[in-house]
N, C-alpha and C positions, 0 to 999 in steps of 0.2 A: 503493501500500500503505501509508502513510505517512499518510494523509486518513482511514485506517479506525481510527486509534489513537485510545482514547478516556481511556485512562489511564496511566501512567506505570510502570514494571516496581517500583519500590519500591512504591508503593501496593500493587499488586496480590500482591507479594512479602508482603507485611504481611497481608491479606487472608486470602492462605493461609494463612500462620500461626498465626491465630486460629480459623480454621474446622478445628473438630473432629468433626462429627457423620459417620455411618456412609456419605455419598456426597460423601467429600471428592473423590476422582478425578472424579466427573461435573462438582463442584461448579470444580476446577480448569480441564475442557474450556472449561466455560461462559465461565467468568474469560479462557480465552485467545481462544473464539471471539469474544466480545463487545466485550472492551476491546482486543485486540491489533490484531482482523480475521485471526488465522490460521485457516487449516481445515486445513493440512495438518500440522498436528502427530502424534510419533507417538506409540506405546503407551511408550517408552521415555522421552521427553521429560515423557510425563503420572507416570508411576513414578519416574522422577528427584526431579519438583517434590513428588509427595506426600509423600518422605521427611522423616522430623519432625526428623532428628536433623542435618540441615543448616542454615546459618543464614542468616537472611533476607537479609544482604548476598548472598550465594552463590548463592541461589533470584533473587534482583535479576538478578544478571548471567547470571546462564543464561537468564532473561526477554529479557535486554535481548540477548542471543544471536538467541535466535529472533526478532526483530524483526527485528535487524539484519542477518543474512542473506538472509532474504527482502525487505530491502529494498534489497539489495547495495550496503549501507554501506562495505563492507571493512573493517569491525572486529571482531574476534573476540577474544576475551579466555575463555582457556582456563580452565576451570573446576575443581580437584582433589577 
């Protein structure tokens, strides 16, 4: 799984933050698929990442958790 990761959660978080076009949800899905190699994300994951009021840091932690969970690294950071 980790061999498919092409960008850090930090970089992806910043890209999401600065993307404000109408197709933002599709953009987020493609970022996750193409940069993290994750195909089994949920609609809730996308909805959460699409929120504009959350900080880049919180979005970064959420993305890191998506990757860690699938890689079974045993690291889980709770984001509130």
